[in-house]
C-alpha positions in Angstrom: -15.1 -8.6 2.4 -14.9 -9.9 -1.1 -11.5 -11.0 -2.4 -10.8 -11.3 -6.1 -7.7 -12.9 -7.7 -7.2 -11.0 -10.9 -4.6 -13.4 -12.3 -5.4 -14.1 -15.9 -8.7 -12.2 -15.8 -9.8 -10.2 -18.8 -10.7 -6.7 -17.8 -14.4 -7.2 -18.5 -14.5 -10.2 -16.3 -12.8 -8.5 -13.4 -15.0 -5.4 -13.6 -18.2 -7.6 -13.7 -17.0 -9.3 -10.5 -16.4 -5.9 -8.9 -19.9 -4.6 -10.0 -21.7 -7.7 -8.9 -20.0 -8.1 -5.4 -22.5 -7.7 -2.6 -19.8 -6.7 -0.2 -18.9 -3.0 0.3 -15.3 -3.8 0.8 -13.4 -5.5 -2.1 -9.8 -6.6 -2.3 -8.3 -7.2 -5.7 -5.0 -9.1 -5.8 -2.6 -9.6 -8.7 -4.0 -6.8 -10.9 -2.0 -6.6 -14.1 -3.1 -3.9 -16.4 -6.9 -4.5 -16.4 -8.6 -1.3 -17.4 -11.6 0.6 -15.9 -11.4 -0.9 -12.5 -14.0 0.8 -10.3 -15.4 2.6 -13.3 -18.7 4.2 -12.2 -18.5 2.4 -8.9 -20.8 3.5 -6.1 -20.3 3.2 -2.4 -17.5 0.7 -2.4 -14.0 0.5 -0.8 -11.6 -1.1 -3.3 -8.1 -2.1 -2.4 -5.9 -3.1 -5.3 -2.6 -5.0 -5.1 -0.7 -5.0 -8.4 -0.8 -2.5 -11.2 -4.3 -1.5 -12.4 -4.7 -0.4 -16.1 -5.9 2.8 -17.7 -8.9 4.8 -16.5 -8.9 3.4 -12.9 -11.9 4.9 -11.1 -13.4 6.6 -14.2 -16.7 8.3 -13.4 -16.2 7.3 -9.7 -19.1 8.0 -7.3 -18.6 8.2 -3.6 -16.1 5.4 -3.6 -12.6 4.9 -2.1 -10.0 3.2 -4.2 -6.5 2.4 -2.7 -3.7 1.3 -5.0 -0.8 -0.4 -3.1 1.6 0.3 -6.0 1.6 2.2 -9.2 -1.3 3.2 -11.5 -1.3 3.8 -15.3 -2.9 6.6 -17.4 -6.2 8.4 -17.0 -6.6 7.6 -13.3 -9.8 9.3 -12.1 -11.0 10.2 -15.6 -14.1 12.4 -15.2 -14.6 11.2 -11.6 -17.6 12.6 -9.8 -16.8 12.1 -6.1 -14.8 9.8 -3.8 -11.1 9.3 -3.2 -8.3 7.5 -5.0 -5.1 6.9 -3.0 -2.0 5.7 -4.9 1.0 4.5 -2.8 3.3 4.6 -5.9 3.3 6.8 -9.0 0.8 7.2 -11.9 0.9 7.8 -15.6 -0.4 10.6 -17.8 -3.7 12.6 -17.7 -4.5 11.8 -14.1 -7.8 13.4 -13.2 -8.8 14.2 -16.8 -12.0 16.2 -16.7 -12.4 15.5 -12.9 -15.5 17.1 -11.5 -15.2 16.5 -7.7 -13.4 14.2 -5.3 -9.8 13.7 -4.3 -6.7 12.0 -5.7 -3.6 11.5 -3.6 -0.4 10.2 -5.2 2.6 9.4 -3.0 5.1 9.4 -5.9 5.1 11.2 -9.2 2.7 11.8 -12.1 3.2 11.9 -15.8 2.1 14.5 -18.4 -1.1 16.5 -18.3 -2.1 15.8 -14.7 -5.3 17.7 -13.9 -6.1 18.5 -17.6 -9.5 20.2 -17.9 -10.5 19.7 -14.2 -13.6 21.7 -13.5 -15.6 22.8 -10.4 -19.2 23.8 -9.8 -20.4 25.5 -6.5 -19.3 23.1 -3.7 -18.0 20.5 -6.1 -14.2 21.2 -6.1 -11.8 18.5 -7.3 -8.4 18.1 -5.8 -5.2 16.3 -6.8 -2.1 16.2 -4.5 1.1 14.8 -6.0 4.0 14.0 -3.6 6.8 14.0 -6.1 7.2 15.7 -9.4 5.0 15.9 -12.5 5.5 16.0 -16.2 4.7 18.7 -18.8 1.3 20.4 -19.2 0.3 20.3 -15.6 -3.2 21.8 -15.2 -3.7 22.2 -19.0 -7.0 23.9 -19.7 -7.7 23.9 -15.9 -11.2 25.3 -15.3 -11.5 24.7 -11.6 -10.2 22.8 -8.6 -6.9 22.5 -6.8 -3.6 20.9 -8.0 -0.9 20.6 -5.3 2.6 19.4 -6.2 4.8 18.8 -3.1 8.0 18.1 -4.9 9.3 15.7 -2.1 12.8 14.7 -3.1 13.0 17.3 -5.8 14.0 20.3 -3.7 17.0 21.2 -5.9 14.9 21.8 -9.0 11.3 22.7 -10.0 9.1 19.7 -9.6 6.9 20.6 -12.6 7.6 20.2 -16.3 7.2 22.6 -19.2 4.1 24.4 -20.3 2.5 24.5 -16.8 -1.0 25.9 -16.8 -1.3 26.2 -20.6 -4.9 27.1 -21.3 -5.7 27.6 -17.6 -8.8 29.7 -17.0 -9.9 28.7 -13.5 -8.8 26.9 -10.3 -5.3 27.1 -8.8 -2.0 25.3 -8.8 0.2 25.1 -5.7 3.8 24.1 -6.1 6.1 23.5 -3.1 9.5 24.7 -4.4 12.0 27.6 -4.3 12.3 27.4 -8.0 9.7 29.2 -10.1 8.3 27.2 -13.0 9.9 28.2 -16.3 8.2 29.1 -19.5 4.8 30.0 -18.0 2.3 31.4 -20.5 1.4 35.1 -20.1 -2.2 34.0 -19.3 -1.0 32.6 -16.0 0.0 34.5 -12.8 2.6 33.1 -10.4 3.2 34.5 -7.0 4.6 33.5 -3.6 1.9 31.7 -1.7 0.5 33.7 1.3 -0.4 32.4 4.7 -4.0 32.4 3.6 -3.1 30.4 0.5 -1.3 27.8 2.7 -4.3 27.5 4.9 -6.5 26.8 1.9 -4.6 23.7 1.2 -3.8 22.7 4.8 -6.5 20.0 5.0 -5.4 18.4 1.7 -1.7 18.2 2.8 -2.7 16.9 6.2 -4.8 14.1 4.6 -1.9 13.3 2.2 0.5 13.2 5.1 -1.7 10.9 7.1 -1.9 8.4 4.3 1.7 8.4 3.4 3.5 9.1 6.7 4.8 12.6 6.2 4.8 15.6 8.5 2.2 18.1 7.2 3.5 21.0 9.2 7.0 20.5 7.8 5.7 20.4 4.3 3.5 23.4 4.8 6.3 25.5 6.3 8.2 25.3 3.0 8.0 27.9 0.3 5.1 27.5 -2.2 4.2 29.2 -5.5 0.6 29.7 -6.4 -0.5 29.8 -10.1 -3.8 31.3 -11.1 -5.3 32.6 -14.3 -4.3 36.1 -15.3 -7.5 38.1 -15.4 -5.7 40.9 -17.2 -4.6 38.7 -20.1 -6.9 35.7 -20.2 -7.5 33.1 -22.9 -10.8 34.8 -23.7 -10.2 34.6 -27.4 -10.6 30.8 -27.1 -13.9 31.0 -25.4 -15.6 34.3 -26.3 -16.5 35.6 -29.7 -15.2 39.2 -30.2 
């Protein structure tokens, strides 16, 4: 196992140490805003203590990154595979353009989580957020799964305004008794069925195993499922009439 003390390290120096490490397992201590940690990393397990900077795990490939605290913006930007586990909250645009892999966030996420996520055949990205999330969740969503568990937010909707704006693929699952307000007409919202719940069971079980929750209790709650409205799609944005 390689241990790196990030105290006073410029982000380029830190990332070069991560890239050049011969060990598969890497522990970074005292991270303080260094950007691009794990960017494009392949076949490594990276544990981070402190607060990593923007674009943590960008273009990630078959790597596992665990953050024992909070993360900043653009976590998992365009990640290809692997897992990012955050034991705190994270900033805006988590999973931007994500192509595959999983992100688990114990706390909350900022604006535009899951923006422009996309899927192809068996490559299906997934983000599970334990708390609440800001505006524009799933903006331009083209594929994949977004799950918002709303833990601790049971008296209100755990999602912000403009949820699903531009959504034309994938699905959003929201654990709540309160329907999101102000949904665009291009998005359908319905009570999740037993089949819908089964489709996210493995994700919620993995989230619960990481963070110490009871998956069955969470899954027994009411969920809404958001999908694109095939009768009134955003086709004018993507197809010439």
